[in-house]
Short mmCIF file of the C-alpha atoms (twelve columns), coordinates in Angstrom:
data_MODEL
# 
_entry.id   MODEL 
# 
loop_
_atom_site.group_PDB 
_atom_site.id 
_atom_site.type_symbol 
_atom_site.label_atom_id 
_atom_site.label_alt_id 
_atom_site.label_comp_id 
_atom_site.label_asym_id 
_atom_site.label_seq_id 
_atom_site.Cartn_x 
_atom_site.Cartn_y 
_atom_site.Cartn_z 
_atom_site.pdbx_PDB_model_num 
ATOM 1   C CA . MET A 1   133.900 118.783 55.687 1 
ATOM 2   C CA . ARG A 2   130.593 116.832 56.482 1 
ATOM 3   C CA . LEU A 3   132.957 114.712 59.142 1 
ATOM 4   C CA . GLY A 4   134.110 118.176 60.462 1 
ATOM 5   C CA . LEU A 5   130.454 119.046 60.979 1 
ATOM 6   C CA . ALA A 6   129.657 115.905 62.549 1 
ATOM 7   C CA . ALA A 7   132.497 116.372 64.922 1 
ATOM 8   C CA . ALA A 8   131.819 119.990 65.837 1 
ATOM 9   C CA . ARG A 9   128.192 118.766 66.604 1 
ATOM 10  C CA . ARG A 10  129.584 116.196 68.980 1 
ATOM 11  C CA . LEU A 11  131.766 118.685 70.312 1 
ATOM 12  C CA . GLY A 12  129.104 121.377 70.750 1 
ATOM 13  C CA . ASP A 13  131.272 123.768 68.796 1 
ATOM 14  C CA . LEU A 14  129.017 126.236 67.549 1 
ATOM 15  C CA . ALA A 15  131.543 128.424 65.929 1 
ATOM 16  C CA . ALA A 16  133.139 125.142 64.201 1 
ATOM 17  C CA . GLN A 17  129.597 124.180 63.007 1 
ATOM 18  C CA . ALA A 18  129.180 127.683 61.569 1 
ATOM 19  C CA . ARG A 19  132.328 127.461 59.711 1 
ATOM 20  C CA . ALA A 20  131.595 123.747 58.327 1 
ATOM 21  C CA . HIS A 21  127.946 124.718 57.185 1 
ATOM 22  C CA . ARG A 22  129.369 127.797 55.219 1 
ATOM 23  C CA . GLN A 23  132.109 125.560 53.854 1 
ATOM 24  C CA . ILE A 24  129.601 123.041 52.705 1 
ATOM 25  C CA . GLY A 25  127.464 125.892 51.295 1 
ATOM 26  C CA . ARG A 26  129.965 127.043 49.290 1 
ATOM 27  C CA . ASP A 27  131.480 123.768 48.042 1 
ATOM 28  C CA . LEU A 28  127.855 122.809 46.894 1 
ATOM 29  C CA . VAL A 29  127.577 126.191 44.853 1 
ATOM 30  C CA . PHE A 30  130.360 125.103 42.496 1 
ATOM 31  C CA . VAL A 31  128.541 121.774 41.695 1 
ATOM 32  C CA . GLY A 32  125.350 123.347 41.020 1 
ATOM 33  C CA . GLU A 33  123.601 122.164 44.023 1 
ATOM 34  C CA . TYR A 34  121.842 125.824 44.980 1 
ATOM 35  C CA . ASP A 35  118.955 124.629 46.842 1 
ATOM 36  C CA . THR A 36  121.282 122.581 49.339 1 
ATOM 37  C CA . ALA A 37  124.016 125.482 48.986 1 
ATOM 38  C CA . ARG A 38  121.505 127.954 50.295 1 
ATOM 39  C CA . PHE A 39  120.360 125.648 53.196 1 
ATOM 40  C CA . GLN A 40  123.908 125.239 54.355 1 
ATOM 41  C CA . LEU A 41  124.645 128.783 54.288 1 
ATOM 42  C CA . ARG A 42  121.177 130.017 56.126 1 
ATOM 43  C CA . ARG A 43  122.280 127.554 58.912 1 
ATOM 44  C CA . ALA A 44  125.710 129.348 59.126 1 
ATOM 45  C CA . LEU A 45  124.202 132.476 59.170 1 
ATOM 46  C CA . ARG A 46  121.718 131.668 61.991 1 
ATOM 47  C CA . LEU A 47  124.779 130.207 63.948 1 
ATOM 48  C CA . TYR A 48  126.831 133.099 63.209 1 
ATOM 49  C CA . ARG A 49  124.207 135.852 64.461 1 
ATOM 50  C CA . ALA A 50  123.521 133.538 67.869 1 
ATOM 51  C CA . LEU A 51  127.373 133.753 68.372 1 
ATOM 52  C CA . GLY A 52  127.726 137.313 67.266 1 
ATOM 53  C CA . ASP A 53  130.303 136.725 64.973 1 
ATOM 54  C CA . VAL A 54  130.114 139.870 62.576 1 
ATOM 55  C CA . ALA A 55  133.032 138.605 60.410 1 
ATOM 56  C CA . GLY A 56  131.347 135.104 60.121 1 
ATOM 57  C CA . ILE A 57  127.796 136.970 59.183 1 
ATOM 58  C CA . CYS A 58  129.545 139.034 56.382 1 
ATOM 59  C CA . GLU A 59  131.050 136.380 54.566 1 
ATOM 60  C CA . THR A 60  127.947 133.933 54.865 1 
ATOM 61  C CA . GLN A 61  125.948 136.980 53.235 1 
ATOM 62  C CA . ARG A 62  128.454 137.058 50.255 1 
ATOM 63  C CA . GLY A 63  128.304 133.488 50.085 1 
ATOM 64  C CA . LEU A 64  124.587 133.889 49.664 1 
ATOM 65  C CA . ALA A 65  125.286 136.525 47.097 1 
ATOM 66  C CA . VAL A 66  127.549 134.120 44.831 1 
ATOM 67  C CA . THR A 67  124.717 131.418 45.380 1 
ATOM 68  C CA . TYR A 68  122.087 133.841 43.983 1 
ATOM 69  C CA . PHE A 69  124.470 134.966 41.140 1 
ATOM 70  C CA . HIS A 70  125.201 131.813 39.890 1 
ATOM 71  C CA . GLU A 71  121.454 131.011 39.685 1 
ATOM 72  C CA . GLN A 72  120.958 134.192 37.974 1 
ATOM 73  C CA . ARG A 73  118.817 135.840 40.528 1 
ATOM 74  C CA . ARG A 74  120.744 138.863 40.261 1 
ATOM 75  C CA . ALA A 75  118.461 141.157 42.728 1 
ATOM 76  C CA . MET A 76  118.831 138.496 45.582 1 
ATOM 77  C CA . ALA A 77  122.330 138.558 45.217 1 
ATOM 78  C CA . LYS A 78  122.898 142.196 45.075 1 
ATOM 79  C CA . GLY A 79  120.663 142.123 48.323 1 
ATOM 80  C CA . HIS A 80  122.577 139.764 50.151 1 
ATOM 81  C CA . ASP A 81  125.967 141.150 48.895 1 
ATOM 82  C CA . ASP A 82  124.885 144.814 50.206 1 
ATOM 83  C CA . ALA A 83  123.730 143.298 53.543 1 
ATOM 84  C CA . GLY A 84  127.410 141.465 53.673 1 
ATOM 85  C CA . LEU A 85  128.997 144.902 53.053 1 
ATOM 86  C CA . SER A 86  126.914 146.751 55.442 1 
ATOM 87  C CA . THR A 87  127.695 144.429 58.348 1 
ATOM 88  C CA . CYS A 88  131.508 144.637 57.789 1 
ATOM 89  C CA . SER A 89  131.220 148.347 57.117 1 
ATOM 90  C CA . CYS A 90  129.307 148.779 60.223 1 
ATOM 91  C CA . SER A 91  131.550 146.769 62.218 1 
ATOM 92  C CA . ASN A 92  135.253 147.187 61.530 1 
ATOM 93  C CA . ALA A 93  135.023 143.385 60.418 1 
ATOM 94  C CA . ILE A 94  137.266 143.850 57.665 1 
ATOM 95  C CA . GLU A 95  139.866 145.406 60.126 1 
ATOM 96  C CA . VAL A 96  139.409 142.492 62.681 1 
ATOM 97  C CA . SER A 97  139.766 140.035 59.687 1 
ATOM 98  C CA . ALA A 98  142.723 141.522 58.348 1 
ATOM 99  C CA . SER A 99  144.723 141.674 61.760 1 
ATOM 100 C CA . LEU A 100 143.778 137.857 62.631 1 
ATOM 101 C CA . ALA A 101 145.385 137.202 59.215 1 
ATOM 102 C CA . THR A 102 148.726 138.331 60.476 1 
ATOM 103 C CA . VAL A 103 148.582 136.579 63.649 1 
# 
């Protein structure tokens, strides 16, 4: 995934960079690298916000929630989970994601 991130940077593809940061962050959670995971997920979140990618924002917020959950930081997990859900419900991102999955 880090090679994909490097390629996305060389190409200037912000959406691909955001996806790579999010996936790297998710992968790091499952090997217990929580600090680095949060760093990667926050980078993804900044890029998704800059791009206006609501579905990406929602998924990344949920990724941060999972990270905090694994760290036993329940209040932070709930905050990010709620933020992800409110982002999706305010924008029909769930419908958009579902429709993209069928393409």
